[in-house]
N, C-alpha and C positions, 0 to 999 in steps of 0.2 A: 452401543454393537464398535468393535471395534470398524478400520477399515476388511485387514483379513479378511471378519467375518463374516463382514457387507459383499462383499467380491463370491464369499463361499456359496449366501445365499442368494446374491443378485446368478450366479450362474444355475442351483437351483431353478429359481423361478423363472430362471428359461428353458429347461429344460423338461418342467410339466406346463408350457407355455406351448412347446408343440409337441409334447408327444396326446397323443388322440382322447377324449372325454373321458372312455373306458378303463383305458393305461393311466390317467393323472387320475385318478381318484383312487384305481389301485395300490398305486405310487404314495399316493395320502396315507390309503393306510394299512398301509403295508408293514410303517414302525410301529406301529402299536400290536400291531398280532407276532412282530417278532420277537416284542416287548413282553407277554403273557405269555409265547410258550419260552422263553427265556426265565422266567418266574416259573414257569411250572415247573422247564429244571432244574432252576436250581436248590429248590423247596417242594421239595414232590409230596412231601408232611400236609401241606394246607390243600393238596386235590384229592386223598387216596378216598379221600368219602365221597368226595362229590358227589359217586352214587346216592347216598344218605342224607343231601343239603337241596332239597331245591332251586333257594335262588338260588346253586355257583349250574348247578341245568342250567334253570333259567337264563343265564348272564353268559354261559356259553352256545347256548339255543341264540340268544340275540344276538352274540356274536358268531357266528356262521350265515345265519339269515344276511345280518350286516356286510358281510366278507365275498358271499353269493352277489347279493344284491350289487356290486364294485362290479363284476365284473355280467350281469346276468342281466344286471338292465340297461333300455335302451338311455344313457343321458347325454345323448347327440340327442335326442328327438325334445330338449326339457332346456330349459331357464339353468343356468350353473349355481342354485341357489339352490334350487332342487336339490342336490345333490348331495347340500349337506342335509339330510336324512342321516347322516352317513357320522357324521359326525357327533352326532347328538343318539342314535343307538349308541355310539359307544357309548357313550358319558352312561346312559343307561344301564350296559355292562357290567360295568366297567364301578355302578355304584349294586348290583346285588352280586358282585362281589364280592365287596367290602363289606358288606351289611349282614352276607352267610353268618350265620353261627357260626360260634367257635371263637372267633377268633384269626384264623390266624393267612387268611387273605386281606386284611387292614392292608398291610403295606403297596394293596393294588392300586390306593386311592389314588396317589403320585402318576399312576399313565391318565388319568385326568386330562396333563400339559398336552397329547398329544390330540386329541379333541378338540382342545380347548385353543390350539394357534391356529389348528384350521376351520373353527367357526371365525377367529379372533381379521383369519387372512380375508376370506371369503365373504363373511357378509357384508352387505349391500353395507349396508345401514349400524356405522361406529357404536349409536348409541345402544338398542338391539343386541350389538354384537359382547357388548362387553356385560348387558346384566344375565344375559345368556352366560358369560363365563365368570361371572360372581354366582349366579340363583343356582346356576347345575352345582358345580362341587357346593354352594352350601347345600343343595339337596340330601348331593352322596354324606355328605360326611353330618345331615342331621339327627339319622340316629345317638354315632355315638356322642355328640356334640350331647345329647336330651341327658343320655345317659350320662355322661360326664356328670353336667351342673346336679343333677341328681345326689348323685352323690359329693359336688360339693365341689368336680373341679380338679381331681387329684394333681399329684406333682409330675413331671411328667406327657403330663395329655396335651401342650403344647400346639402340636403340631397337627391335632386334630382343629386345631382355633383357626392356626397361619395358613393353611391349605385356601379355603375361601381369598384370600384373601392376599396368598401368596401370585395362587395365578388369572387373580383379575390385575395384578404388575408382568405378570405375561405376557398377558391379553392388550397391554395398554402400550406393552412395550413394542406388541406385534406388528400393535394395529398403526401406530406411529410407521416405524417402518418402514410394511406394508405401501401407508399413502408417498412417504419417500419416492419408493420405489414407483407407483402409478403415477407421481409427478416426474416422474424421471423417464420412464418410459412414454408418456407424452410426448414430454420435448424428445426423444429422441422416435418416437412415429413423422414430428411434425420436419422435426432434419432430414427425418430418412427420406419424408417430402420435399421438404426443400431441394435438397440431393438428386432426388427422383428428374423432379421440375429439370436442374440446374444442368443435368445427366443431359437431358431430352433439348434441352436448347442448347445445349455442348454437341448433340451431336448435328443434330442442322445446322446450325449455324460453318462446323463442320464440312456439313458435305456437300452447303452455301459455299465456304471459300474455296474447299479443293476445286468443285463447279464453274470458278468463276473464273481462277485460276488455270485451270485450264483449259478453258474457251478463250482467253488471245493470245494473243502472236505474239507474244513477248515469255522470253527465256527467264524463270524467275527461282535463285535458292537462293533457302535462307543457309548462314554455314556457322558455323561456332566461334569458338576463337581459338582453336586451332588451326579455323580453314575448311575444316571438313563436312560436309553440305549435308544440313538436317535432314529437309522434305526439299523438293525440287515438285514447278507444275511439269506439266503430263513435256510440253517443250522445250522446256533444256531438256531433256532428255533424249529428245531426239535429235538433239543438237550435240551431245558431247560421246552419246549409245557409242551410235558409229565405228564412232574413232578412238572404240577404244575403251571406256575410263566405262567402268562395268560401277553402277552407282550402289549401295554408296562403298566409299575405299578411303585406306590412310597413307601418308607417306610415298610411299615415292615412286605407291600404286598410285593408276588413274591419274587424278592433276595434270600431276610434273612429269610424267609421258607424253603428256597432250604436247602435236606439233600448234605453240599461242605467236603469232610472231607481230612488230610493228604497225605502226598505219604504211608503211611505204612493203610491207611484204615482202621484209628481205631478212630486218631486222630482228633475231629469237630472240623474243622478253626469256627472262630468271625467270624459275617459277619461285622465290622470292618479292618478283616485283609483277602479278596475275594479275589478276583486280581479286580475282576471290584472297589470297591473301594481305594485301594488302585494305580492302573492308572490313576480313576478323583483326588487321589490326587499329583501327578505327579512321580508319576515311574516308573523306568521301568525295567519292570517280561521277563526276559528273556530262556523261557523252561521247568519254573517252572511248576511242573505232579504234580493233584490233583484229587480226586475221587468223583465223577456227581451219587449220589446214591446209592440203596446201599445192598447186594446184587448181586444174579443175570445179576440182571440188570444195576450196574451200572459202570462209564468210565470211563474210565481213558486218562486226557486233560493234555496236554500240553502246554502252554498258554507263550505267548507271547504279551504284551503290550509295550506301546510305543506315548505321551504323548503327545497330541497338543500343538504346538502352535500357539498365538495369545495371545489374553487382553479374548477372551470366554472360555481357558481350557478345559478339556475336554482330552479325548485319545481315540484310538482306540483300542479293546483288538480283543485279533485272538486265539481260543482254536479249538489246532487240537486231535482228536480221539487217541488215542495209544494205548487203551484197549490191542488189540495184541500182540504192545510192549509189554508193558506194565507186560504180563500175561508171553510170552517168559520165558522176564529177571526174570517173580520171578519163575518161572521151575530151569532158569537153575539157579538160585541163590539158593532154595533148593536143587540142585541135590552137588551143590558144601559145602553148609551146612552138607548134606550125608554127604560125602565123608571123607567134613573133620572129623565128631566129629568119624569116623569110624579110620582114622588114627591117633584119641586121646586116643580111650582106647585103641588101642594095645602101643604106643610106654606107656602113662602113666607105662607098666605094665613094656614096654620091662627097664624102667629109674630106674620103685624101685629095682626091680631087682641089677642092675649095680652097683648105689647106698651101697641093701649090697652085694652082690659084693667085690663092694672098702673099704666098709668097710673091708674088711679081712685082715689081713698083713702078713699073706703065701704066698698070690698069689707074683709068682716069677715081679720083678722092666720089663720086656719090656713086660711078662702077662698085667701090673697094663699100659701101657701107650698104650694095645692097645686098653683097653677096657677102657678108658680115650675119645682115641677121638672116639670109640662108642655112647661114653657115650656127649659126643658135639651132633654128629651126629644128635642122637634120641633128644636134644635136642634143635634140626636146624628146626630137620622136626614139634617138637611140635610147633613151633615157628612161622614152617611156614603153617601149618593149623590154629592156632588159627587167622595167615593174613589175609586168606585165610576167615572167618567165620565171619570177622571182615567189609570185603573187596563186602560182599556178601552182606550183608543186612543197608539196610540204617533207620533200626530199632532199632538198639544200646541204653539205652535212654544215652543222657548226665544232668547227674542231677548237674543245678550250685549251686553255693555258692559264699562269698564273702571272697577271699584268697589273700597273701600275695602270690605273685607271685616269689620276689625273692626266697623264703625258696621252692619255690618244682624245679626251674631251681637250683638250688647249688643241691638237691638232685642227680637230672636227671645228671647232668655235674659231683658228685664221682661217679654215678653209672657209669661212661662211660668213666672213667679215664683211669684202669685199659685195654681196651680196647685199646684206645687211645700208652699205651705206649708198648703193643708187636705188637699196627702196626708201634712200633716209629713215633706218630707223637704227637709233643705238646698241649695240652687241655688248653685254658683262659678265666680266670670267670672278664664279665664285668656286671655287674646291679645297674643299678641305685636304693636306698630305702628309702621309701616301694613304691613301687610295686600296691597299692590295685583292682582288676580283677573281675568281678562276669562272672568265668570260671564251667568244671571241673574239679576236681584234677589230676587226672585219667587217663581222658581221654589228657588232655595237657599235664600230662607229657610224657603217651605216644606217640604223633604229636614231640617232645621233641624227648624223642629218636629215635627214625626212623630220625629224620635230622643230627641229632651227629653222626648218626651208617650211614647213609649217608656218609657226611661228612669226617667220619677217612677212611671207607671205601675205595674212592676215591682219600684219600690226604698221595702224597708220603712218603718214609722212610726221614724223618728229617719236614716233610710242616704245618700247623700250621691249628690250626680250635682254632673259638673265640668263642664265645656265648655272646652272648650280649644283655641288653632289660634294655628298659627307654621314659618313656612316654612324649608323639608329637601328640599335637594338640587333643586333645581329646584321643586317644590311644598312647595303646599297641605296644612299637614296640619287636620282639626278634627276630635276628637278627644275624645266625647260613655260617659263613664265611668261608670258605675254603682255603687251596691251589693247588684247587689240578686240575684235565686236563679240565674239564668247558666243557661249553654245547654247540655243536652249533646250530645260534638261527636260526634256523628252527625245530630244537629241542625240541625251546626251551615250544612254547602250548602244546608239548606230552607231560610233563615230571611228569604232573599228572590226568594223563589215566590209570589207570591199567592198569597192567601187560607187561605197559612199559620200556624198557630199551635204552638208546640212544647207537647209535652207537659204541662210544670209547669203551664205556663196557662192550660189546658184543664180541669184540674185546683183548678184554684184558682181560679175565674170572674169570673179576669180579663178587661173587657171589651174587645172585638177582635176584629177581624177579619181583622184578617191582611194586610190592602193599605199603610201606612204604609211597614214596607221595600223592599219590589217600587216604590213608589213613585217613593223616594229614592236605591236604583240606579238607577229607568230615570234619574234625571237627572239623578245621576254619567256615566253612559256615555251621556249627549246634551252633557257639559259635555267630555268629551276623557277624561275621570276612570277611578275603583272606587270602589262602595261595600267595603270588610274592615271582619267577624268575628272578636272577640278574647275568648274566653269560654271559663267551667270551672262545673261546679254549685257554685252557692250558696257564691261570689268575685265574680259579676257580670260585667258586661261591657265590652267595649267596643268601638263602635262609628267607626270612621274614613273620613272621610270628604277624599278626593285630589284635589284641586282641581288642574290648570298653573298653576305662578305666573308673576305678568302684572310684566315689567322697564319699564314705562310706569305710571307712575302717572297719577291722571288730573289734568288741566291744570285 
């Protein structure tokens, strides 16, 4: 059976299965009835003498009984095998027609193919189905066959001999096709059952996921490769819809119109630099703070973004409301700035007066030494106040320009040599030249000062501190290596936090408040780089400042 014939048979089989029992049996019977009607219309001579031939009348009566039974009998109350009585009646009717005297209706024997197909397709037992499909046509053809054999099987009589065999072949083909269909039907039903189970499980998971996402007080949104939201929880809608973003939206309508600012609350973030666009482009974001909205209704959001794996792309972005925390941090920073400013004013006056006093040559040497100690202490307090101001503000401007890094590092190394000599530490400088970078020279110098100061401070007498800079795969590496006490593994991740000091530094009474590395790390991040630490206890430390390299030299 060809694929086209198989498809037609499949559609017919499905249609019959959907119909009711009576309609289904009537449809099975309809082809035979139509064939008999067409035969009567095509050769009316064989039917004109029907009233004088009892077998034709009997055949018509049996056929009428079968047709009435198809529509009147309550088949739905019985097994589908009971309906096989109809094709058996059809075989009886065809046998009566074919064997009527005169031989004019013998051609109707070929109509046995219709009940044979019915029986072969519907009877549960394959052996019985094949037996009936062979024996019944054989019985129908038996009178003719007996007559043929009695006359010595004349030429041209092979049709009567082949009819049972051909119908048996048809029955075998139908049986095989039906077996395949039943196997496919069972597989289809099992697949449908599995799909239903998966659908129920998927719907349950969907409800659980939706409920879970709506229960958390964090705005969560999934975006496609074009940064268009495809799914979000209730909290995300509560954050953006009051500002006019009608989800979902595309193009310049929606997110692009939202007022989004950097952490300083003043710098607008352009649409292409906003978290959704960056996350959709594959960037990971960890804890970056942005402000959404203006004035007293603005909210501070901590952003975490992760790209989605797979060919479809996209990302999931979470927005946590940290407005209260940001306000508390800003209040604390303002307090620190105020206190530091109040410290700096009198310290500046103290230092000015000490400078004037020290200019006098009439001061005894012992008093001069005491005044110099006071001067150094006041200078240290002034530096500490400056560090406090710097650490409390994320709004310190960074003015980028193209600069040659070797010059900056050489200047800072020269400034640190006096402290190195006083501490008994040897300071070396190794810088590839030229090293062009886009930096703020003042801020980079401040970061290098902090690194050199720490390295000298934590190195023992006779130790070494090496300042090295080189180009490395699109980056410029600035390394400060010391031979000091080192940092334990569990404290390495904490050294860039404000006011953190290692346990060894506290035990050794080394002066400091733990702001230098925090400020240096912040400066590196503002330049698009980072500050790394590699250290082992007793073997010294290496702090690496990574900066994006610039291919354009200053003119």
